[in-house]
C-alpha positions as CSV (number, residue, x, y, z in Angstrom):
1,M,0.0,0.0,0.0
2,Y,1.3,3.5,-0.9
3,Y,1.1,5.3,2.4
4,Q,1.9,8.6,0.7
5,S,-1.2,8.3,-1.4
6,L,-3.3,7.6,1.7
7,I,-2.4,10.9,3.3
8,P,-4.3,13.2,1.0
9,F,-7.1,10.6,0.9
10,I,-7.4,10.8,4.8
11,I,-7.3,14.6,4.7
12,Y,-10.1,14.7,2.2
13,F,-12.3,12.5,4.3
14,I,-11.6,14.6,7.4
15,I,-12.8,17.7,5.5
16,I,-15.9,15.9,4.3
17,I,-16.9,14.7,7.8
18,G,-16.0,18.2,9.2
19,I,-18.6,19.7,6.8
20,G,-21.1,17.2,8.1
21,I,-20.5,18.3,11.7
22,Y,-20.7,22.0,10.7
23,A,-24.1,21.4,9.0
24,S,-25.6,19.3,11.7
25,R,-27.0,22.2,13.7
26,F,-28.9,23.6,10.8
27,S,-30.1,20.2,9.5
28,S,-31.6,19.3,12.9
29,R,-34.0,22.3,12.9
30,G,-36.7,20.5,10.9
31,I,-37.5,18.0,8.2
32,S,-37.4,20.8,5.5
33,E,-33.9,21.8,6.6
34,F,-32.8,18.2,6.7
35,F,-34.1,17.2,3.2
36,I,-34.0,20.5,1.1
37,G,-32.0,22.9,3.1
38,G,-35.0,25.0,4.1
39,R,-35.2,26.4,0.6
40,Q,-32.3,28.7,1.4
41,M,-29.5,27.3,-0.8
42,N,-27.1,29.7,-2.6
43,R,-27.3,29.7,-6.5
44,F,-23.7,28.6,-6.9
45,V,-24.3,25.6,-4.5
46,V,-27.4,24.6,-6.4
47,A,-25.7,24.9,-9.8
48,L,-22.8,22.7,-8.8
49,S,-24.7,20.3,-6.6
50,A,-27.4,19.6,-9.2
51,V,-24.7,18.8,-11.8
52,V,-22.3,16.8,-9.5
53,S,-25.0,14.8,-7.8
54,G,-26.1,13.5,-11.2
55,R,-22.7,12.3,-12.4
56,S,-21.4,9.8,-9.8
57,A,-18.9,7.0,-10.4
58,W,-20.5,6.6,-13.7
59,L,-18.6,9.6,-15.1
60,L,-15.1,9.0,-13.8
61,L,-15.1,5.2,-14.0
62,G,-17.9,4.4,-16.5
63,V,-17.5,7.1,-19.1
64,S,-13.7,7.0,-19.0
65,G,-14.0,3.2,-19.4
66,L,-16.4,3.6,-22.4
67,A,-14.0,6.1,-24.0
68,Y,-11.1,3.6,-23.5
69,L,-13.0,0.9,-25.3
70,K,-15.1,2.8,-27.9
71,G,-13.1,6.0,-28.4
72,L,-14.5,9.4,-29.2
73,T,-18.1,8.0,-29.7
74,A,-18.3,8.2,-25.9
75,I,-19.0,11.9,-26.4
76,W,-22.6,11.0,-27.4
77,A,-23.1,9.5,-23.9
78,V,-22.6,12.9,-22.3
79,I,-24.1,15.3,-24.9
80,G,-27.7,14.3,-24.1
81,Y,-27.7,15.0,-20.4
82,I,-25.7,18.2,-20.8
83,I,-28.3,19.7,-23.2
84,V,-31.3,18.3,-21.2
85,E,-30.0,19.7,-17.9
86,F,-29.4,23.1,-19.4
87,F,-33.1,23.3,-20.4
88,L,-34.2,21.9,-17.0
89,F,-32.4,24.8,-15.3
90,L,-34.0,27.3,-17.5
91,Y,-37.6,26.1,-17.7
92,Y,-38.3,23.2,-15.4
93,A,-36.5,24.3,-12.3
94,P,-38.3,27.7,-11.8
95,K,-41.7,26.0,-12.1
96,I,-41.2,23.2,-9.6
97,R,-39.4,25.6,-7.2
98,R,-42.3,28.1,-7.1
99,F,-45.0,25.3,-7.0
100,S,-43.1,23.5,-4.2
101,E,-42.9,26.6,-2.0
102,T,-46.6,27.5,-2.6
103,H,-47.7,24.0,-1.6
104,D,-45.0,23.3,1.0
105,C,-43.6,20.4,-1.0
106,I,-40.4,18.9,0.4
107,T,-40.3,15.8,-1.7
108,I,-41.2,14.8,-5.3
109,P,-44.2,12.7,-4.1
110,D,-45.3,15.9,-2.2
111,F,-45.3,17.7,-5.5
112,F,-47.4,15.0,-7.2
113,E,-49.9,14.8,-4.4
114,A,-50.4,18.6,-4.2
115,R,-50.6,18.9,-8.0
116,F,-53.4,16.4,-8.3
117,R,-55.0,16.8,-4.8
118,D,-54.5,13.1,-4.2
119,S,-56.1,12.7,-0.8
120,K,-55.9,8.8,-1.0
121,N,-52.1,8.9,-1.3
122,T,-52.1,6.6,-4.3
123,L,-49.5,8.6,-6.2
124,R,-47.3,9.0,-3.2
125,I,-47.2,5.3,-2.5
126,I,-46.5,4.3,-6.1
127,I,-43.7,6.8,-6.4
128,V,-42.1,5.8,-3.1
129,I,-42.0,2.1,-4.3
130,I,-40.4,3.2,-7.6
131,F,-37.8,5.3,-5.7
132,I,-36.9,2.4,-3.4
133,I,-36.5,-0.1,-6.2
134,F,-34.2,2.0,-8.3
135,M,-32.4,4.2,-5.8
136,V,-31.1,1.4,-3.6
137,T,-29.7,-0.2,-6.8
138,Y,-28.2,3.2,-7.7
139,I,-26.6,3.6,-4.3
140,A,-25.2,0.1,-4.4
141,A,-23.5,0.8,-7.7
142,Q,-21.8,3.8,-6.1
143,F,-20.5,1.7,-3.3
144,V,-19.2,-0.8,-5.8
145,G,-17.4,2.1,-7.5
146,G,-15.7,2.9,-4.2
147,G,-14.7,-0.7,-3.8
148,K,-13.1,-0.8,-7.3
149,A,-11.1,2.3,-6.6
150,F,-9.8,1.0,-3.3
151,M,-8.9,-2.3,-4.9
152,A,-7.1,-0.7,-7.9
153,N,-5.2,1.8,-5.8
154,F,-4.5,0.1,-2.4
155,G,-4.7,-3.6,-3.3
156,I,-7.4,-4.4,-0.7
157,S,-10.5,-6.4,-1.6
158,Q,-13.3,-4.8,-3.5
159,N,-15.8,-5.6,-0.7
160,A,-13.5,-4.1,2.0
161,G,-13.3,-0.9,-0.1
162,L,-17.1,-1.0,-0.5
163,L,-17.6,-1.1,3.3
164,I,-15.2,1.8,3.8
165,T,-16.9,3.9,1.2
166,A,-20.4,3.2,2.7
167,G,-19.2,4.0,6.2
168,I,-17.8,7.4,5.3
169,I,-20.9,8.4,3.3
170,L,-23.1,7.3,6.2
171,I,-21.3,9.4,8.7
172,Y,-21.6,12.8,7.1
173,T,-25.0,12.2,5.7
174,L,-26.3,11.3,9.1
175,L,-24.7,14.4,10.6
176,G,-25.5,17.1,8.2
177,G,-28.4,16.2,6.0
178,F,-29.1,18.2,2.8
179,L,-26.8,21.1,3.7
180,A,-23.9,18.9,4.3
181,V,-24.6,17.0,1.1
182,S,-24.9,20.2,-0.9
183,L,-21.8,21.8,0.6
184,T,-19.7,18.7,0.1
185,D,-21.0,18.5,-3.5
186,V,-19.4,21.9,-4.1
187,F,-16.1,20.9,-2.5
188,Q,-16.2,17.5,-4.4
189,G,-17.1,19.2,-7.7
190,I,-14.1,21.4,-7.5
191,F,-12.0,18.3,-6.6
192,M,-13.4,16.5,-9.6
193,I,-12.6,19.4,-12.0
194,I,-9.0,19.6,-10.8
195,A,-8.5,15.9,-11.3
196,L,-10.2,15.8,-14.7
197,V,-8.2,18.7,-16.0
198,A,-4.9,17.8,-14.4
199,M,-4.8,14.2,-15.6
200,P,-5.3,14.7,-19.3
201,V,-3.0,17.7,-19.4
202,T,-0.2,15.9,-17.6
203,A,-0.6,12.8,-19.8
204,I,-0.5,14.9,-23.0
205,I,2.6,16.7,-21.9
206,Y,4.2,13.4,-20.8
207,K,3.6,11.9,-24.3
208,G,4.9,15.0,-26.1
209,G,1.7,16.7,-27.2
210,W,-1.7,16.0,-28.6
211,N,-0.4,15.0,-32.1
212,T,1.5,12.2,-30.5
213,I,-1.6,11.0,-28.7
214,T,-3.7,11.0,-31.9
215,T,-1.0,9.3,-33.9
216,E,-0.8,6.5,-31.3
217,L,-4.5,6.1,-31.1
218,N,-4.8,5.8,-34.9
219,N,-2.1,3.1,-34.8
220,I,-4.1,1.2,-32.2
221,D,-7.5,1.5,-33.9
222,V,-8.4,4.1,-36.6
223,N,-12.0,4.1,-35.3
224,L,-11.0,5.5,-31.8
225,L,-11.1,9.1,-33.1
226,N,-14.2,8.6,-35.3
227,L,-17.3,10.2,-33.8
228,F,-19.5,8.0,-35.9
229,S,-17.7,4.6,-35.5
230,Q,-20.7,3.1,-33.8
231,P,-24.1,2.3,-35.5
232,A,-26.6,5.1,-35.5
233,V,-28.9,3.2,-33.1
234,I,-26.2,3.0,-30.5
235,I,-25.3,6.7,-30.9
236,F,-29.0,7.5,-30.5
237,G,-29.1,5.3,-27.4
238,F,-26.1,7.2,-25.9
239,I,-27.8,10.6,-26.6
240,G,-31.0,9.2,-25.0
241,I,-29.2,9.0,-21.6
242,G,-30.2,12.6,-21.1
243,L,-33.9,11.6,-20.9
244,G,-33.1,10.3,-17.4
245,S,-32.4,13.7,-15.9
246,P,-36.0,15.0,-15.4
247,G,-36.9,11.8,-13.6
248,N,-34.0,11.5,-11.1
249,P,-35.2,13.0,-7.8
250,H,-31.7,13.7,-6.4
251,I,-31.3,16.2,-9.2
252,L,-34.9,17.6,-9.0
253,V,-34.8,18.3,-5.3
254,R,-31.8,20.7,-6.0
255,Y,-34.2,22.9,-7.9
256,M,-36.6,22.9,-5.0
257,S,-33.9,24.1,-2.6
258,I,-32.6,27.3,-4.2
259,K,-33.3,30.5,-2.2
260,D,-34.1,32.8,-5.2
261,P,-35.8,31.1,-8.2
262,S,-35.0,34.1,-10.4
263,Q,-31.3,32.9,-10.4
264,F,-31.9,29.8,-12.5
265,R,-30.6,31.4,-15.7
266,W,-27.3,32.0,-13.9
267,T,-27.2,28.4,-12.6
268,A,-28.0,27.1,-16.1
269,V,-24.8,28.8,-17.4
270,I,-22.5,27.7,-14.5
271,G,-24.0,24.2,-14.3
272,T,-23.6,23.6,-18.1
273,I,-20.0,24.8,-18.1
274,W,-19.3,22.5,-15.2
275,N,-21.0,19.6,-17.0
276,I,-18.9,20.2,-20.1
277,I,-15.6,20.3,-18.3
278,L,-16.3,17.2,-16.3
279,A,-17.4,15.2,-19.3
280,A,-14.5,16.3,-21.5
281,G,-12.0,15.3,-18.7
282,A,-13.5,11.8,-18.4
283,I,-13.5,11.2,-22.1
284,L,-9.9,12.5,-22.6
285,A,-8.8,10.3,-19.6
286,G,-10.2,7.2,-21.3
287,L,-8.8,8.0,-24.7
288,I,-5.3,8.9,-23.4
289,G,-5.4,5.9,-21.1
290,R,-5.7,3.7,-24.3
291,V,-2.3,5.1,-25.4
292,F,-0.7,4.1,-22.1
293,F,-2.4,0.7,-21.8
294,H,-3.0,-0.6,-25.3
295,K,-4.6,-3.9,-24.2
296,L,-7.4,-4.4,-21.7
297,S,-5.4,-7.2,-20.1
298,L,-3.0,-4.5,-18.8
299,L,-5.6,-3.1,-16.5
300,P,-6.5,-4.6,-13.0
301,G,-9.0,-7.4,-13.5
302,S,-9.0,-6.6,-17.3
303,D,-11.7,-4.1,-16.4
304,E,-11.8,-0.9,-18.5
305,E,-13.5,0.9,-15.5
306,N,-10.1,0.8,-13.8
307,I,-8.5,3.0,-16.4
308,F,-8.9,6.3,-14.5
309,V,-7.3,5.0,-11.3
310,H,-4.6,3.0,-13.1
311,L,-3.6,6.0,-15.3
312,S,-3.3,8.2,-12.3
313,N,-1.0,5.7,-10.6
314,D,1.1,5.6,-13.7
315,L,1.4,9.4,-14.2
316,F,1.7,10.7,-10.7
317,E,3.7,10.3,-7.5
318,P,1.8,8.5,-4.7
319,F,0.7,11.7,-3.0
320,F,-0.9,13.2,-6.1
321,A,-2.3,9.8,-7.1
322,G,-4.0,9.9,-3.7
323,L,-5.6,13.3,-4.7
324,I,-6.9,11.7,-7.9
325,L,-8.3,8.8,-6.0
326,A,-10.1,11.3,-3.7
327,S,-11.7,12.8,-6.8
328,I,-13.2,9.5,-7.7
329,F,-14.7,9.3,-4.2
330,A,-16.0,12.8,-4.7
331,A,-17.9,11.6,-7.7
332,I,-19.2,8.6,-5.8
333,M,-20.2,10.4,-2.7
334,S,-21.8,13.4,-4.4
335,T,-24.4,11.0,-5.8
336,A,-24.8,8.4,-3.2
337,D,-25.4,10.8,-0.3
338,S,-28.0,12.7,-2.4
339,Q,-29.8,9.4,-3.2
340,L,-29.7,8.3,0.4
341,L,-31.5,11.5,1.4
342,V,-34.1,11.1,-1.3
343,A,-34.8,7.5,-0.4
344,A,-35.0,8.3,3.3
345,S,-37.3,11.2,2.7
346,S,-39.6,9.0,0.7
347,I,-39.9,6.6,3.6
348,V,-40.1,9.0,6.5
349,R,-41.9,12.0,4.9
350,D,-44.0,10.2,2.3
351,L,-44.9,7.0,4.1
352,Y,-44.5,7.4,7.8
353,E,-45.7,11.0,8.2
354,K,-48.1,11.5,5.2
355,V,-49.6,8.0,5.0
356,F,-49.4,6.1,8.3
357,N,-49.6,9.2,10.5
358,R,-51.5,11.6,8.3
359,N,-53.9,12.7,11.1
360,K,-51.2,13.2,13.7
361,K,-48.8,16.1,14.4
362,L,-45.3,14.7,14.6
363,S,-42.5,16.6,16.2
364,H,-39.5,17.7,14.1
365,K,-37.2,15.8,16.4
366,E,-39.0,12.5,15.9
367,L,-38.9,12.9,12.1
368,I,-35.2,13.9,12.0
369,D,-34.3,11.0,14.3
370,L,-36.3,8.6,12.1
371,S,-34.8,10.0,9.0
372,R,-31.3,9.3,10.3
373,I,-32.3,5.7,11.2
374,M,-33.6,5.2,7.7
375,V,-30.4,6.5,6.2
376,F,-28.5,3.8,8.2
377,I,-30.9,1.0,7.2
378,L,-30.7,2.0,3.5
379,V,-26.9,1.9,3.6
380,I,-27.1,-1.6,5.0
381,F,-29.4,-2.8,2.2
382,A,-27.2,-1.1,-0.4
383,V,-24.0,-2.7,1.0
384,F,-25.5,-6.1,0.8
385,L,-26.7,-5.5,-2.8
386,G,-23.3,-4.0,-3.7
387,I,-21.6,-7.2,-2.5
388,I,-23.9,-9.3,-4.7
389,I,-23.3,-7.1,-7.8
390,E,-20.9,-8.7,-10.2
391,D,-21.6,-6.6,-13.3
392,Q,-20.1,-3.3,-14.2
393,I,-21.0,0.1,-12.6
394,L,-22.0,1.5,-16.0
395,W,-24.7,-1.2,-16.4
396,F,-26.3,-0.8,-13.0
397,V,-26.2,3.0,-13.0
398,L,-27.7,3.2,-16.5
399,F,-30.5,0.7,-15.4
400,A,-31.4,2.6,-12.3
401,W,-31.1,5.9,-14.2
402,A,-33.5,4.5,-16.9
403,G,-36.0,3.3,-14.4
404,L,-36.3,6.6,-12.6
405,G,-36.1,8.6,-15.8
406,A,-38.8,6.6,-17.6
407,A,-41.2,6.4,-14.7
408,I,-40.9,9.9,-13.1
409,G,-39.6,12.0,-16.1
410,P,-42.7,12.0,-18.4
411,A,-45.1,12.4,-15.5
412,S,-43.2,15.3,-13.9
413,I,-42.8,17.2,-17.2
414,L,-46.4,16.8,-18.2
415,S,-47.6,17.7,-14.7
416,L,-45.7,21.0,-14.9
417,F,-46.3,22.0,-18.5
418,W,-49.6,20.4,-19.6
419,K,-52.7,21.6,-17.9
420,K,-54.8,18.6,-18.9
421,T,-52.6,16.0,-17.2
422,T,-54.7,13.9,-14.8
423,K,-54.0,11.7,-11.8
424,T,-55.1,8.7,-13.8
425,G,-52.7,9.6,-16.6
426,V,-49.8,10.0,-14.3
427,I,-50.5,6.6,-12.5
428,A,-50.6,4.9,-15.9
429,G,-47.4,6.6,-17.0
430,L,-45.5,5.7,-13.8
431,L,-46.4,2.1,-14.0
432,T,-45.8,1.9,-17.8
433,G,-42.4,3.5,-17.5
434,T,-41.3,1.1,-14.7
435,I,-42.6,-2.1,-16.3
436,T,-41.2,-1.2,-19.8
437,V,-37.7,-0.7,-18.4
438,F,-37.8,-4.2,-16.8
439,I,-39.3,-5.9,-19.8
440,W,-37.0,-4.2,-22.3
441,K,-33.9,-5.0,-20.2
442,S,-34.9,-8.7,-19.8
443,I,-35.5,-9.4,-23.5
444,T,-32.1,-9.9,-25.1
445,V,-33.2,-8.8,-28.6
446,L,-34.7,-5.6,-27.4
447,N,-31.8,-4.9,-24.9
448,N,-29.3,-5.2,-27.8
449,L,-31.4,-3.0,-30.0
450,I,-31.4,0.3,-28.0
451,Y,-31.0,1.6,-24.4
452,E,-34.2,0.8,-22.5
453,L,-34.7,4.4,-21.2
454,I,-35.6,5.7,-24.7
455,P,-38.5,3.4,-25.6
456,A,-39.7,3.3,-21.9
457,F,-39.7,7.2,-21.7
458,F,-41.7,7.8,-24.9
459,I,-44.1,4.9,-24.2
460,A,-44.8,6.3,-20.7
461,F,-45.1,9.8,-22.1
462,A,-47.7,8.6,-24.7
463,V,-49.6,6.5,-22.1
464,T,-49.8,9.5,-19.7
465,V,-51.2,11.7,-22.5
466,I,-53.7,9.1,-23.6
467,F,-55.1,8.3,-20.2
468,S,-55.2,12.0,-19.3
469,Y,-57.3,12.7,-22.4
470,A,-59.6,9.8,-21.4
471,G,-60.0,11.2,-17.9
472,S,-60.8,14.7,-16.7
473,G,-59.2,17.5,-14.7
474,R,-57.9,21.1,-15.0
475,F,-54.8,22.7,-13.6
476,K,-53.1,26.0,-13.8
477,T,-49.3,26.1,-13.2
478,R,-48.4,28.7,-10.7
């Protein structure tokens, strides 16, 4: 084990836990403070947090691994979400922020219940079930990412690394709630930017310039620098990844948390710039990594998702390699902690408070204490699932991303922007999106044809519209 690389890693974790301690007083004031920061979050924090929480280990490990294998066509995997999230900042975010304040919505199920005056809690229960199914899978994939990084850098087992990752995320999420998660997102986002810029630049200089890199890539495989080396259907599937953003609640709650909704144009610019730099760094790391390690067999476990860690160990002295490793954990934690809060809020706020105790007045202390207990329980479930997982991070993240995007995305967009959307239509769309993702993924012919999110999203969208037309109801967006 390189003890020098462990030093910056430990310092990083001390800072993260320190932020959790700092935020603990604020987060303990009430459930709104614990889950959405009391709607008092700064525009810069929201811009970075919304972007970073959506990227996860998928970006640094998954996208860099994709670029290593497929080359420049990996760009299509990031273009979709960059464009979609720019428009979400501009148009979607202000609407859901204003509606959520008017109706005191703390969670996404709160929004749907208020929007359709669902006194029977049908929407709330369905959405919570969807969240739990896909978000625990998502969290488990982040823990697996941490385990892989520990294994590649320190030589310990993947499961041991998984447990360490889960433990640290648990500590500061329990302490600080949403404020701690958002503040650490900013710190971690800066960390990720530094790593994703420093590594490609250092590698290019080391190899003698970009021309040398491109020459060697062409010698390995001329298709690595071809944007259109993959079939059109695969490229379309990559672009379609962006359809998941309006359905992933750990992104959407960021929009609900901003103090001043008039600042979303500013956050759109900053968030998009951040998204572009992060994506470019991950793709360049994968491409350049192919020059350093021509064959997959040269990577630990012959796993392309280890290219980011292995390249950093090859380029940097142990101390700086430790900083790069910390950036991977920044990506992992910035998503896992957000998802833990969303999943916990779904159980505590949406089930315990609003369904099982709907006629009781519960104290803030009881709800906060129960929220922390649920975070702990969810971590335990995710750890067990992570130990079982044998497939790649990219696969599990994209499956969970698809499930949330196809189920929640069409329903949330139509609910905000189409006045004729009805409760019946939304229920039909939620169920259709969820079921379609599972069916599409399980049928080999369909799974090989195109990414399951794309057909599931559009089918759910169409079903929501059809069933809404068949029903009745009027709504004016505030």
